[in-house]
The first five atom37 places (N, CA, C, CB, O) and aatype in JSON, in Angstrom:
{
  "aatype": [12, 19, 13, 9, 6, 2, 15, 11, 7, 6, 13, 10, 10, 5, 11, 8, 15, 19, 6, 11, 7, 7, 5, 17, 0, 16, 16, 4, 7, 8, 14, 11, 15, 7, 6, 16, 15, 9, 5, 7, 10, 4, 0, 6, 9, 6, 6, 10, 7, 9, 11, 19, 2, 6, 2, 6, 14, 9, 10, 18, 11, 16, 9, 5, 16, 6, 2, 3, 13, 19, 3, 10, 18, 18, 10, 11, 11, 3, 9, 3, 4, 19, 6, 10, 16, 10, 5, 11, 6, 6, 19, 5, 6, 0, 5, 17, 13, 15, 5, 6, 6, 9, 16, 1, 12, 9, 11, 3, 7, 16, 13, 13, 11, 17, 8, 9, 3, 0, 18, 2, 3, 4, 10, 11, 13, 10, 1, 18, 1, 6, 11, 19, 9, 16, 11],
  "atom_mask": [
    [1, 1, 1, 1, 1],
    [1, 1, 1, 1, 1],
    [1, 1, 1, 1, 1],
    [1, 1, 1, 1, 1],
    [1, 1, 1, 1, 1],
    [1, 1, 1, 1, 1],
    [1, 1, 1, 1, 1],
    [1, 1, 1, 1, 1],
    [1, 1, 1, 0, 1],
    [1, 1, 1, 1, 1],
    [1, 1, 1, 1, 1],
    [1, 1, 1, 1, 1],
    [1, 1, 1, 1, 1],
    [1, 1, 1, 1, 1],
    [1, 1, 1, 1, 1],
    [1, 1, 1, 1, 1],
    [1, 1, 1, 1, 1],
    [1, 1, 1, 1, 1],
    [1, 1, 1, 1, 1],
    [1, 1, 1, 1, 1],
    [1, 1, 1, 0, 1],
    [1, 1, 1, 0, 1],
    [1, 1, 1, 1, 1],
    [1, 1, 1, 1, 1],
    [1, 1, 1, 1, 1],
    [1, 1, 1, 1, 1],
    [1, 1, 1, 1, 1],
    [1, 1, 1, 1, 1],
    [1, 1, 1, 0, 1],
    [1, 1, 1, 1, 1],
    [1, 1, 1, 1, 1],
    [1, 1, 1, 1, 1],
    [1, 1, 1, 1, 1],
    [1, 1, 1, 0, 1],
    [1, 1, 1, 1, 1],
    [1, 1, 1, 1, 1],
    [1, 1, 1, 1, 1],
    [1, 1, 1, 1, 1],
    [1, 1, 1, 1, 1],
    [1, 1, 1, 0, 1],
    [1, 1, 1, 1, 1],
    [1, 1, 1, 1, 1],
    [1, 1, 1, 1, 1],
    [1, 1, 1, 1, 1],
    [1, 1, 1, 1, 1],
    [1, 1, 1, 1, 1],
    [1, 1, 1, 1, 1],
    [1, 1, 1, 1, 1],
    [1, 1, 1, 0, 1],
    [1, 1, 1, 1, 1],
    [1, 1, 1, 1, 1],
    [1, 1, 1, 1, 1],
    [1, 1, 1, 1, 1],
    [1, 1, 1, 1, 1],
    [1, 1, 1, 1, 1],
    [1, 1, 1, 1, 1],
    [1, 1, 1, 1, 1],
    [1, 1, 1, 1, 1],
    [1, 1, 1, 1, 1],
    [1, 1, 1, 1, 1],
    [1, 1, 1, 1, 1],
    [1, 1, 1, 1, 1],
    [1, 1, 1, 1, 1],
    [1, 1, 1, 1, 1],
    [1, 1, 1, 1, 1],
    [1, 1, 1, 1, 1],
    [1, 1, 1, 1, 1],
    [1, 1, 1, 1, 1],
    [1, 1, 1, 1, 1],
    [1, 1, 1, 1, 1],
    [1, 1, 1, 1, 1],
    [1, 1, 1, 1, 1],
    [1, 1, 1, 1, 1],
    [1, 1, 1, 1, 1],
    [1, 1, 1, 1, 1],
    [1, 1, 1, 1, 1],
    [1, 1, 1, 1, 1],
    [1, 1, 1, 1, 1],
    [1, 1, 1, 1, 1],
    [1, 1, 1, 1, 1],
    [1, 1, 1, 1, 1],
    [1, 1, 1, 1, 1],
    [1, 1, 1, 1, 1],
    [1, 1, 1, 1, 1],
    [1, 1, 1, 1, 1],
    [1, 1, 1, 1, 1],
    [1, 1, 1, 1, 1],
    [1, 1, 1, 1, 1],
    [1, 1, 1, 1, 1],
    [1, 1, 1, 1, 1],
    [1, 1, 1, 1, 1],
    [1, 1, 1, 1, 1],
    [1, 1, 1, 1, 1],
    [1, 1, 1, 1, 1],
    [1, 1, 1, 1, 1],
    [1, 1, 1, 1, 1],
    [1, 1, 1, 1, 1],
    [1, 1, 1, 1, 1],
    [1, 1, 1, 1, 1],
    [1, 1, 1, 1, 1],
    [1, 1, 1, 1, 1],
    [1, 1, 1, 1, 1],
    [1, 1, 1, 1, 1],
    [1, 1, 1, 1, 1],
    [1, 1, 1, 1, 1],
    [1, 1, 1, 1, 1],
    [1, 1, 1, 1, 1],
    [1, 1, 1, 1, 1],
    [1, 1, 1, 0, 1],
    [1, 1, 1, 1, 1],
    [1, 1, 1, 1, 1],
    [1, 1, 1, 1, 1],
    [1, 1, 1, 1, 1],
    [1, 1, 1, 1, 1],
    [1, 1, 1, 1, 1],
    [1, 1, 1, 1, 1],
    [1, 1, 1, 1, 1],
    [1, 1, 1, 1, 1],
    [1, 1, 1, 1, 1],
    [1, 1, 1, 1, 1],
    [1, 1, 1, 1, 1],
    [1, 1, 1, 1, 1],
    [1, 1, 1, 1, 1],
    [1, 1, 1, 1, 1],
    [1, 1, 1, 1, 1],
    [1, 1, 1, 1, 1],
    [1, 1, 1, 1, 1],
    [1, 1, 1, 1, 1],
    [1, 1, 1, 1, 1],
    [1, 1, 1, 1, 1],
    [1, 1, 1, 1, 1],
    [1, 1, 1, 1, 1],
    [1, 1, 1, 1, 1],
    [1, 1, 1, 1, 1],
    [1, 1, 1, 1, 1]
  ],
  "atom_positions": [
    [[-23.31, -15.86, 11.06], [-22.46, -15.15, 12.11], [-21.23, -15.97, 12.18], [-23.17, -15.02, 13.56], [-21.43, -17.16, 12.39]],
    [[-20.21, -15.64, 12.08], [-19.35, -16.6, 12.8], [-17.64, -15.87, 13.34], [-19.18, -17.99, 11.6], [-16.82, -15.17, 12.75]],
    [[-17.71, -16.49, 14.77], [-16.02, -15.89, 15.34], [-15.31, -16.53, 15.04], [-15.55, -15.72, 16.7], [-15.44, -17.67, 15.49]],
    [[-14.28, -16.33, 14.25], [-13.14, -16.95, 14.37], [-11.74, -16.3, 15.16], [-12.92, -17.24, 13.08], [-11.2, -15.2, 15.0]],
    [[-11.45, -17.28, 15.92], [-10.02, -17.18, 16.77], [-9.18, -18.01, 16.42], [-10.06, -17.38, 18.19], [-9.38, -19.18, 16.07]],
    [[-7.61, -17.09, 16.54], [-6.5, -17.85, 16.33], [-6.17, -18.14, 17.49], [-5.49, -17.33, 15.63], [-6.75, -17.77, 18.52]],
    [[-4.75, -19.17, 17.36], [-4.0, -19.65, 18.23], [-3.61, -18.84, 19.34], [-3.06, -20.06, 17.67], [-3.04, -19.42, 20.26]],
    [[-3.83, -17.51, 19.44], [-3.35, -16.32, 20.15], [-4.51, -16.04, 20.93], [-2.88, -15.09, 19.25], [-4.33, -15.16, 21.77]],
    [[-5.64, -16.53, 20.89], [-6.81, -16.09, 21.42], [-7.23, -14.83, 20.8], [0.0, 0.0, 0.0], [-8.03, -14.23, 21.52]],
    [[-6.9, -14.13, 19.51], [-7.33, -13.63, 18.75], [-8.31, -13.57, 17.76], [-6.78, -13.56, 18.59], [-8.31, -14.45, 16.9]],
    [[-9.03, -12.82, 17.74], [-10.5, -12.86, 16.8], [-10.16, -11.98, 15.51], [-12.03, -12.06, 17.72], [-9.57, -10.9, 15.61]],
    [[-10.65, -12.61, 14.05], [-10.78, -11.89, 13.06], [-11.85, -11.16, 12.95], [-10.65, -12.49, 12.15], [-13.02, -11.53, 13.0]],
    [[-11.5, -10.28, 12.83], [-12.65, -8.65, 12.36], [-12.46, -8.45, 10.73], [-11.92, -6.69, 13.3], [-11.72, -8.87, 9.84]],
    [[-13.55, -7.58, 10.87], [-13.57, -7.17, 9.15], [-14.29, -5.84, 9.28], [-14.55, -8.37, 7.94], [-15.39, -5.59, 9.77]],
    [[-13.02, -4.74, 8.5], [-13.79, -3.37, 8.52], [-14.68, -3.33, 7.4], [-12.85, -2.1, 8.45], [-14.32, -3.77, 6.31]],
    [[-16.32, -2.62, 7.68], [-16.75, -2.58, 6.75], [-16.48, -1.52, 5.95], [-17.69, -2.79, 6.91], [-15.78, -0.61, 6.39]],
    [[-16.93, -1.48, 4.81], [-16.68, -0.29, 3.97], [-17.5, 1.09, 4.75], [-17.31, -0.66, 2.3], [-18.33, 1.08, 5.66]],
    [[-16.98, 2.09, 4.1], [-17.62, 3.12, 4.62], [-18.95, 3.55, 4.2], [-16.88, 4.04, 4.5], [-19.74, 4.16, 4.91]],
    [[-19.17, 3.13, 2.82], [-21.23, 3.0, 2.88], [-21.54, 2.0, 3.33], [-22.24, 2.95, 1.49], [-22.71, 1.73, 3.09]],
    [[-20.85, 1.09, 4.06], [-21.58, -0.16, 4.68], [-21.39, 0.62, 6.66], [-20.39, -2.19, 4.15], [-21.78, 0.07, 7.68]],
    [[-20.75, 1.84, 6.55], [-21.08, 2.17, 7.97], [-19.49, 2.59, 8.85], [0.0, 0.0, 0.0], [-19.31, 3.51, 9.65]],
    [[-18.5, 1.58, 8.35], [-17.06, 1.68, 8.28], [-16.57, 0.89, 9.81], [0.0, 0.0, 0.0], [-15.41, 0.91, 10.21]],
    [[-17.65, 0.26, 10.48], [-17.36, -0.34, 11.44], [-16.6, -1.56, 11.68], [-18.21, -0.4, 11.81], [-16.45, -2.19, 10.64]],
    [[-16.03, -2.16, 12.79], [-15.51, -3.35, 12.64], [-16.75, -4.31, 13.09], [-14.16, -3.47, 13.45], [-17.69, -3.97, 13.81]],
    [[-16.55, -5.43, 12.58], [-17.65, -6.81, 12.53], [-16.57, -8.45, 12.31], [-18.97, -6.54, 10.72], [-15.45, -8.65, 11.84]],
    [[-17.72, -9.43, 13.0], [-17.35, -10.41, 12.26], [-17.9, -11.18, 10.99], [-17.24, -11.05, 13.0], [-19.01, -10.88, 10.56]],
    [[-17.36, -11.88, 10.57], [-17.9, -12.66, 9.65], [-19.28, -13.05, 9.3], [-17.42, -13.52, 9.84], [-19.7, -13.95, 10.02]],
    [[-20.31, -12.54, 8.2], [-21.75, -13.08, 8.59], [-22.41, -12.41, 7.02], [-22.55, -12.26, 10.43], [-22.02, -11.52, 6.26]],
    [[-23.65, -13.4, 7.02], [-24.06, -13.34, 6.05], [-25.16, -14.28, 5.55], [0.0, 0.0, 0.0], [-25.14, -15.41, 6.05]],
    [[-26.07, -14.04, 4.68], [-27.47, -14.83, 4.9], [-27.37, -16.31, 3.92], [-28.97, -13.7, 4.3], [-26.49, -16.51, 3.08]],
    [[-27.9, -16.76, 4.07], [-27.83, -18.47, 3.35], [-28.2, -17.89, 2.16], [-29.03, -19.96, 3.93], [-28.63, -16.76, 2.35]],
    [[-28.18, -18.31, 0.73], [-29.27, -18.44, 0.0], [-30.42, -19.28, -0.2], [-28.92, -18.44, -0.76], [-30.33, -20.32, 0.45]],
    [[-31.39, -19.17, -0.84], [-32.21, -20.45, -1.11], [-31.53, -21.38, -1.12], [-32.91, -20.56, -2.2], [-30.44, -21.59, -1.66]],
    [[-32.59, -22.35, -0.12], [-31.98, -23.72, 0.01], [-30.8, -24.24, 0.56], [0.0, 0.0, 0.0], [-30.62, -25.42, 0.87]],
    [[-29.73, -23.03, 0.72], [-28.63, -23.21, 1.71], [-29.2, -23.94, 2.95], [-27.98, -21.78, 2.13], [-30.39, -24.18, 3.14]],
    [[-28.16, -24.25, 3.77], [-28.3, -24.16, 5.2], [-27.53, -23.44, 5.81], [-28.23, -25.21, 5.79], [-26.53, -23.12, 5.17]],
    [[-27.63, -22.99, 6.98], [-26.84, -21.88, 7.44], [-25.67, -22.37, 7.79], [-27.38, -21.15, 8.5], [-24.95, -21.46, 8.2]],
    [[-25.12, -23.45, 7.8], [-23.53, -23.59, 7.68], [-22.95, -23.74, 5.96], [-23.07, -25.15, 8.62], [-21.75, -23.67, 5.71]],
    [[-23.82, -23.9, 5.06], [-23.57, -24.03, 3.98], [-23.26, -22.77, 3.54], [-24.42, -24.65, 3.4], [-22.38, -22.72, 2.69]],
    [[-23.84, -21.53, 3.95], [-24.17, -20.37, 3.46], [-22.92, -19.79, 4.09], [0.0, 0.0, 0.0], [-22.06, -19.21, 3.42]],
    [[-22.87, -20.0, 5.62], [-21.13, -19.36, 6.55], [-20.02, -19.76, 5.87], [-20.71, -20.08, 8.27], [-19.09, -18.96, 5.76]],
    [[-19.91, -21.24, 5.21], [-18.78, -21.8, 4.76], [-18.77, -20.78, 3.33], [-18.87, -23.61, 4.6], [-17.73, -20.12, 3.33]],
    [[-19.44, -20.55, 2.43], [-19.57, -19.64, 1.56], [-19.45, -18.84, 1.76], [-20.22, -19.5, 1.1], [-19.17, -18.28, 0.7]],
    [[-19.43, -17.71, 3.08], [-19.08, -16.56, 3.0], [-17.76, -16.4, 3.69], [-20.07, -15.79, 3.44], [-17.08, -15.38, 3.52]],
    [[-17.33, -17.54, 4.58], [-15.85, -17.88, 4.27], [-14.98, -17.66, 3.74], [-15.62, -18.49, 4.03], [-14.07, -16.83, 3.67]],
    [[-15.59, -19.17, 3.0], [-14.15, -19.08, 1.55], [-14.44, -17.7, 0.75], [-14.32, -20.69, -0.01], [-13.75, -17.53, -0.26]],
    [[-15.14, -16.94, 0.99], [-15.36, -15.84, -0.02], [-14.12, -14.76, 0.2], [-16.93, -15.1, 0.22], [-13.49, -14.19, -0.69]],
    [[-13.94, -14.64, 1.56], [-12.59, -14.45, 1.99], [-11.23, -15.28, 1.92], [-12.77, -14.29, 3.07], [-10.23, -14.95, 2.55]],
    [[-11.29, -16.16, 1.27], [-10.32, -16.8, 0.77], [-9.68, -17.78, 1.65], [0.0, 0.0, 0.0], [-8.52, -18.14, 1.45]],
    [[-10.57, -18.35, 2.85], [-9.99, -18.93, 3.73], [-11.15, -20.33, 3.44], [-9.87, -18.0, 5.25], [-12.38, -20.32, 3.38]],
    [[-10.31, -21.31, 3.32], [-10.65, -22.89, 2.83], [-11.15, -23.42, 3.95], [-9.4, -23.86, 2.31], [-10.25, -23.58, 4.76]],
    [[-12.41, -23.85, 4.43], [-13.01, -24.6, 5.49], [-14.51, -25.2, 4.99], [-13.12, -23.6, 6.8], [-15.44, -24.78, 4.31]],
    [[-14.08, -26.74, 5.93], [-15.12, -27.67, 5.81], [-16.19, -27.57, 6.89], [-14.55, -28.99, 5.79], [-16.01, -27.08, 8.0]],
    [[-17.46, -28.17, 6.35], [-18.46, -27.87, 6.85], [-18.77, -28.39, 8.26], [-19.27, -28.15, 6.0], [-19.68, -27.95, 8.95]],
    [[-18.08, -29.18, 8.55], [-17.76, -29.78, 10.15], [-16.9, -29.03, 10.98], [-17.05, -31.17, 10.18], [-16.88, -29.41, 12.15]],
    [[-15.88, -27.64, 10.57], [-15.22, -27.31, 11.13], [-16.19, -26.0, 12.38], [-14.14, -27.03, 10.08], [-16.03, -26.13, 13.6]],
    [[-16.78, -25.28, 12.03], [-17.1, -24.53, 12.38], [-18.42, -25.07, 13.56], [-17.19, -23.77, 11.27], [-19.21, -25.95, 13.23]],
    [[-18.48, -24.56, 14.62], [-19.08, -25.27, 15.79], [-20.22, -24.42, 15.82], [-18.2, -25.37, 17.22], [-20.15, -23.19, 15.86]],
    [[-21.24, -25.05, 15.78], [-22.67, -24.0, 16.23], [-22.8, -23.62, 17.6], [-24.16, -24.74, 15.98], [-22.88, -24.58, 18.36]],
    [[-22.83, -22.67, 18.07], [-23.0, -22.3, 19.68], [-24.07, -21.9, 20.5], [-22.32, -21.4, 19.97], [-24.11, -21.9, 21.73]],
    [[-25.35, -21.37, 19.31], [-26.28, -20.87, 19.7], [-27.48, -19.91, 18.38], [-25.55, -20.11, 20.79], [-27.21, -19.0, 17.6]],
    [[-28.46, -20.47, 18.59], [-29.6, -20.14, 17.7], [-30.1, -18.89, 18.26], [-30.73, -21.26, 17.63], [-30.1, -18.85, 19.49]],
    [[-30.52, -17.88, 17.65], [-31.23, -16.85, 18.08], [-32.64, -16.22, 17.26], [-30.23, -15.93, 18.19], [-32.49, -15.25, 16.51]],
    [[-33.38, -16.56, 17.38], [-35.12, -16.07, 16.89], [-35.14, -14.7, 16.77], [-36.45, -16.41, 18.07], [-35.13, -14.04, 17.8]],
    [[-35.17, -14.28, 15.93], [-35.32, -12.69, 15.32], [-36.8, -12.66, 15.35], [-34.64, -12.33, 13.59], [-37.52, -13.63, 15.57]],
    [[-37.32, -10.97, 14.99], [-38.7, -10.9, 14.89], [-39.11, -11.51, 13.38], [-39.16, -9.35, 15.14], [-40.29, -11.72, 13.08]],
    [[-37.88, -11.81, 12.4], [-38.12, -12.57, 10.88], [-37.78, -13.29, 10.81], [-37.84, -12.3, 9.82], [-38.44, -14.04, 10.09]],
    [[-36.67, -13.81, 11.3], [-35.57, -15.21, 10.68], [-35.05, -15.38, 12.44], [-33.73, -14.6, 9.05], [-35.28, -14.72, 13.45]],
    [[-34.19, -16.71, 12.11], [-33.45, -17.09, 12.69], [-32.14, -16.7, 12.44], [-33.67, -18.06, 12.7], [-31.88, -16.25, 11.32]],
    [[-30.95, -16.83, 13.56], [-29.69, -16.55, 13.26], [-28.62, -17.58, 14.15], [-29.51, -14.99, 13.54], [-28.7, -17.75, 15.37]],
    [[-27.59, -18.22, 13.23], [-27.32, -19.03, 13.7], [-25.84, -18.56, 13.91], [-27.73, -20.12, 13.09], [-25.14, -18.29, 12.93]],
    [[-25.2, -18.41, 15.65], [-23.77, -17.94, 15.69], [-23.01, -19.21, 15.86], [-23.45, -16.85, 16.9], [-23.34, -20.18, 16.55]],
    [[-21.57, -19.02, 14.88], [-20.56, -20.08, 15.01], [-19.53, -19.83, 15.44], [-20.26, -20.64, 14.07], [-19.13, -18.66, 15.37]],
    [[-18.9, -20.61, 15.89], [-17.28, -20.36, 16.14], [-16.38, -21.24, 15.57], [-16.88, -20.4, 17.54], [-16.63, -22.43, 15.41]],
    [[-15.19, -20.62, 15.23], [-14.32, -21.48, 14.34], [-12.98, -21.23, 14.58], [-14.56, -21.26, 12.9], [-12.58, -20.15, 14.16]],
    [[-11.82, -22.24, 15.38], [-10.6, -21.91, 15.53], [-9.7, -22.11, 14.35], [-10.18, -22.52, 16.56], [-9.89, -23.25, 13.93]],
    [[-8.98, -21.6, 13.79], [-8.29, -21.42, 12.57], [-7.24, -20.16, 12.6], [-9.37, -21.24, 11.46], [-7.47, -18.95, 12.64]],
    [[-5.88, -20.93, 12.56], [-4.96, -19.39, 12.27], [-4.86, -19.06, 10.51], [-2.98, -19.62, 12.97], [-4.85, -19.93, 9.64]],
    [[-4.8, -17.91, 10.35], [-5.2, -17.2, 9.04], [-4.15, -16.54, 8.87], [-6.43, -16.33, 8.97], [-3.61, -16.29, 9.95]],
    [[-3.53, -16.06, 7.87], [-2.89, -14.91, 7.6], [-3.69, -14.33, 6.88], [-1.7, -14.97, 7.06], [-4.25, -14.89, 5.94]],
    [[-3.94, -12.81, 7.28], [-4.53, -11.87, 6.66], [-3.75, -11.09, 5.49], [-4.94, -11.07, 7.63], [-4.37, -10.31, 4.77]],
    [[-2.61, -11.28, 5.35], [-2.21, -10.8, 3.82], [-2.84, -12.08, 2.82], [-0.22, -10.63, 3.61], [-3.13, -11.8, 1.66]],
    [[-2.99, -13.12, 3.19], [-3.8, -14.29, 2.22], [-5.4, -13.79, 1.86], [-3.93, -15.95, 3.18], [-6.09, -14.27, 0.96]],
    [[-5.69, -13.02, 2.53], [-7.03, -13.08, 2.48], [-7.77, -12.28, 1.12], [-7.45, -12.49, 3.84], [-7.18, -11.29, 0.7]],
    [[-8.85, -12.63, 0.55], [-9.58, -12.01, -0.53], [-10.45, -10.88, -0.23], [-10.35, -12.94, -1.15], [-11.48, -11.11, -0.86]],
    [[-10.57, -9.84, 0.37], [-11.53, -8.84, 0.39], [-12.37, -8.1, -0.67], [-10.98, -8.06, 0.91], [-11.88, -7.28, -1.45]],
    [[-13.72, -8.45, -0.66], [-14.05, -7.91, -1.32], [-14.52, -6.13, -1.19], [-14.7, -8.77, -1.58], [-15.44, -5.87, -0.42]],
    [[-13.88, -5.0, -1.95], [-13.53, -3.9, -1.12], [-14.68, -2.81, -1.42], [-11.99, -3.37, -1.45], [-14.62, -1.59, -1.25]],
    [[-15.9, -3.69, -1.99], [-17.11, -2.66, -2.11], [-17.9, -2.93, -0.3], [-18.44, -3.26, -3.83], [-18.79, -2.21, 0.15]],
    [[-17.34, -3.98, 0.36], [-17.88, -4.54, 1.26], [-17.26, -4.13, 2.42], [-17.93, -5.77, 1.08], [-17.8, -3.63, 3.41]],
    [[-15.89, -4.43, 2.19], [-14.62, -4.6, 3.28], [-13.31, -3.71, 3.24], [-14.04, -6.04, 3.14], [-12.36, -3.82, 2.46]],
    [[-13.46, -2.96, 4.08], [-11.96, -2.22, 4.02], [-10.76, -3.11, 4.07], [-11.74, -1.24, 5.27], [-9.9, -3.17, 3.19]],
    [[-10.8, -4.02, 5.53], [-9.75, -4.65, 5.77], [-10.06, -5.39, 6.45], [-8.84, -4.14, 6.11], [-11.26, -5.67, 6.47]],
    [[-9.11, -6.1, 7.37], [-9.58, -7.49, 7.83], [-7.97, -7.51, 9.14], [-9.65, -9.07, 6.08], [-6.84, -7.07, 8.91]],
    [[-8.35, -7.99, 10.08], [-6.83, -7.76, 10.84], [-7.56, -8.85, 12.43], [-6.26, -5.3, 11.28], [-8.77, -8.81, 12.67]],
    [[-6.81, -9.51, 13.1], [-6.61, -9.53, 14.13], [-6.54, -8.96, 15.89], [-6.18, -9.7, 13.69], [-5.6, -8.36, 16.42]],
    [[-7.63, -9.31, 16.42], [-8.01, -8.56, 17.67], [-8.04, -9.12, 18.54], [-9.01, -8.0, 17.77], [-8.54, -10.23, 18.39]],
    [[-7.45, -8.67, 20.26], [-7.71, -9.45, 21.1], [-8.47, -8.92, 21.97], [-6.78, -9.93, 21.54], [-8.5, -7.7, 22.11]],
    [[-9.21, -9.74, 22.68], [-10.55, -9.53, 24.14], [-10.48, -8.16, 24.31], [-10.19, -10.34, 25.94], [-11.52, -7.5, 24.37]],
    [[-9.04, -7.49, 24.43], [-8.95, -6.07, 25.4], [-9.53, -5.26, 24.24], [-7.18, -5.44, 26.05], [-10.45, -4.48, 24.5]],
    [[-9.01, -5.39, 22.85], [-9.06, -4.37, 22.45], [-10.4, -4.62, 21.58], [-7.8, -3.95, 21.91], [-10.6, -3.67, 20.83]],
    [[-11.2, -5.45, 21.49], [-12.56, -5.55, 20.59], [-13.27, -4.84, 22.0], [-13.23, -7.48, 19.92], [-14.05, -3.91, 21.82]],
    [[-13.04, -5.23, 23.13], [-13.78, -4.44, 24.53], [-13.94, -2.69, 24.16], [-12.52, -4.64, 26.2], [-14.91, -1.93, 24.14]],
    [[-12.74, -2.56, 23.95], [-12.4, -0.71, 23.77], [-13.56, -0.59, 22.67], [-10.41, -0.06, 22.99], [-14.66, -0.04, 22.68]],
    [[-12.84, -1.37, 21.69], [-13.84, -0.98, 20.31], [-15.59, -0.61, 20.25], [-13.74, -2.34, 19.37], [-16.22, 0.25, 19.65]],
    [[-16.06, -1.88, 21.33], [-17.45, -1.6, 21.81], [-17.5, -0.64, 22.48], [-18.05, -2.5, 22.5], [-18.57, -0.06, 22.25]],
    [[-16.6, 0.12, 23.58], [-17.33, 1.19, 24.27], [-16.55, 2.63, 23.66], [-17.21, 0.96, 26.1], [-16.57, 3.65, 24.35]],
    [[-15.92, 2.62, 22.39], [-16.01, 3.38, 21.7], [-16.69, 3.7, 20.14], [-15.13, 3.44, 21.86], [-16.58, 4.56, 19.26]],
    [[-17.28, 2.76, 20.34], [-18.38, 2.72, 19.14], [-18.1, 2.09, 17.53], [0.0, 0.0, 0.0], [-18.87, 2.11, 16.57]],
    [[-16.89, 1.6, 17.6], [-16.38, 1.2, 16.18], [-16.45, 0.08, 16.44], [-15.08, 1.59, 15.57], [-15.4, -0.44, 16.07]],
    [[-17.44, -1.01, 17.11], [-17.83, -2.48, 16.88], [-19.17, -2.24, 16.54], [-17.64, -3.54, 18.12], [-19.95, -1.49, 17.12]],
    [[-19.47, -3.25, 15.13], [-20.63, -3.04, 14.85], [-21.61, -3.39, 16.22], [-20.87, -3.81, 13.6], [-21.49, -4.49, 16.75]],
    [[-22.5, -2.46, 16.7], [-23.53, -2.89, 17.63], [-24.15, -4.02, 17.63], [-24.39, -2.19, 17.63], [-24.38, -4.58, 18.7]],
    [[-24.55, -4.6, 16.34], [-25.55, -5.29, 16.1], [-25.06, -7.05, 16.4], [-26.02, -4.84, 14.58], [-25.87, -7.94, 16.67]],
    [[-23.32, -7.27, 16.25], [-22.64, -8.06, 16.79], [-22.32, -8.18, 18.32], [-21.75, -7.94, 16.18], [-21.92, -9.23, 18.81]],
    [[-22.46, -7.37, 18.84], [-22.03, -7.22, 20.36], [-22.25, -8.0, 21.35], [-22.44, -6.25, 20.87], [-21.5, -8.19, 22.3]],
    [[-24.05, -8.84, 21.03], [-24.62, -9.81, 22.19], [-23.94, -10.82, 21.44], [-26.42, -10.02, 22.53], [-22.91, -11.05, 22.09]],
    [[-23.97, -11.6, 20.35], [-23.3, -12.45, 19.44], [-21.8, -12.71, 20.21], [-23.2, -11.68, 17.87], [-21.51, -13.75, 20.82]],
    [[-21.04, -11.69, 20.07], [-19.59, -11.76, 20.81], [-19.41, -12.31, 22.2], [-19.04, -10.4, 20.92], [-18.64, -13.14, 22.69]],
    [[-20.27, -11.64, 22.62], [-20.47, -11.83, 24.39], [-20.95, -13.25, 24.48], [-21.78, -10.68, 25.22], [-20.2, -14.02, 25.07]],
    [[-22.14, -13.76, 23.98], [-22.46, -15.17, 23.63], [-21.53, -16.13, 23.12], [-23.38, -15.17, 22.77], [-21.95, -17.28, 23.1]],
    [[-20.35, -15.94, 22.69], [-19.27, -16.92, 21.88], [-17.89, -16.71, 23.04], [-18.83, -16.21, 19.86], [-17.0, -17.53, 23.25]],
    [[-18.08, -15.31, 23.72], [-16.75, -15.5, 25.05], [-17.68, -16.6, 26.06], [-16.24, -13.5, 26.22], [-17.04, -17.45, 26.68]],
    [[-19.25, -16.54, 26.21], [-19.33, -17.24, 27.38], [-19.38, -18.81, 26.96], [-20.59, -16.73, 28.23], [-19.23, -19.79, 27.69]],
    [[-19.61, -18.77, 25.67], [-19.24, -20.58, 25.13], [-18.16, -21.08, 25.25], [-19.33, -20.98, 23.72], [-18.07, -22.23, 25.67]],
    [[-16.74, -20.15, 24.84], [-15.69, -20.23, 25.08], [-15.21, -20.51, 26.74], [-15.31, -19.18, 24.46], [-14.28, -21.26, 27.02]],
    [[-15.74, -20.03, 27.41], [-15.49, -20.37, 29.24], [-16.55, -21.26, 29.06], [-15.75, -18.97, 30.71], [-16.33, -21.87, 30.11]],
    [[-17.5, -21.82, 28.61], [-18.26, -23.17, 29.52], [-17.32, -24.64, 28.83], [-20.51, -23.33, 29.01], [-17.14, -25.79, 29.23]],
    [[-16.85, -23.77, 27.52], [-15.77, -25.02, 26.87], [-14.94, -25.61, 27.33], [-15.05, -24.81, 26.03], [-14.58, -26.79, 27.23]],
    [[-14.4, -24.24, 28.21], [-13.11, -24.68, 28.75], [-13.27, -25.4, 30.4], [-12.1, -23.25, 28.75], [-12.46, -26.06, 31.06]],
    [[-14.51, -25.02, 30.67], [-14.44, -25.74, 31.91], [-14.54, -27.3, 31.57], [-15.61, -25.25, 32.92], [-13.7, -28.06, 32.05]],
    [[-15.42, -27.73, 30.86], [-15.89, -28.74, 30.52], [-14.86, -29.42, 29.72], [-17.05, -28.52, 29.96], [-15.02, -30.59, 29.36]],
    [[-13.78, -28.71, 29.44], [-12.36, -29.4, 28.4], [-11.33, -29.77, 29.88], [-11.29, -27.74, 26.9], [-10.66, -30.79, 30.06]],
    [[-11.47, -28.69, 30.75], [-10.45, -29.33, 31.95], [-10.84, -29.84, 33.05], [-9.6, -28.49, 32.48], [-10.11, -29.81, 34.04]],
    [[-12.46, -30.56, 33.08], [-12.51, -31.3, 33.98], [-12.31, -33.23, 33.83], [-13.71, -30.77, 34.43], [-12.37, -33.93, 34.84]]
  ]
}
């Protein structure tokens, strides 16, 4: 799972297809057999038409679930949504959202509930990173 932030402090979200619930979520996927989590993540990002090197996303947390591990990544990148490649059977649209807009989406139930904790962890990571950089 990756949270992509642009230079305006907005996050890139994808709206799932109606068949997948129609909610807004961040980019995520599962690595294929033999892939590392970063290789799988880069493949998911590249499916959107975004070129990314494996050293660009920053791993900020690993979560152990009942059945597996989930790596959470952060990527700072400016991307033009018009140039994105969307798999229409999975994603209706993609666009940038401010933190305030995402907070409203969480409250009104339009943000994918399984990504809320990861989003909050990303914000904590960014606050910590800012403190470290400014010291």
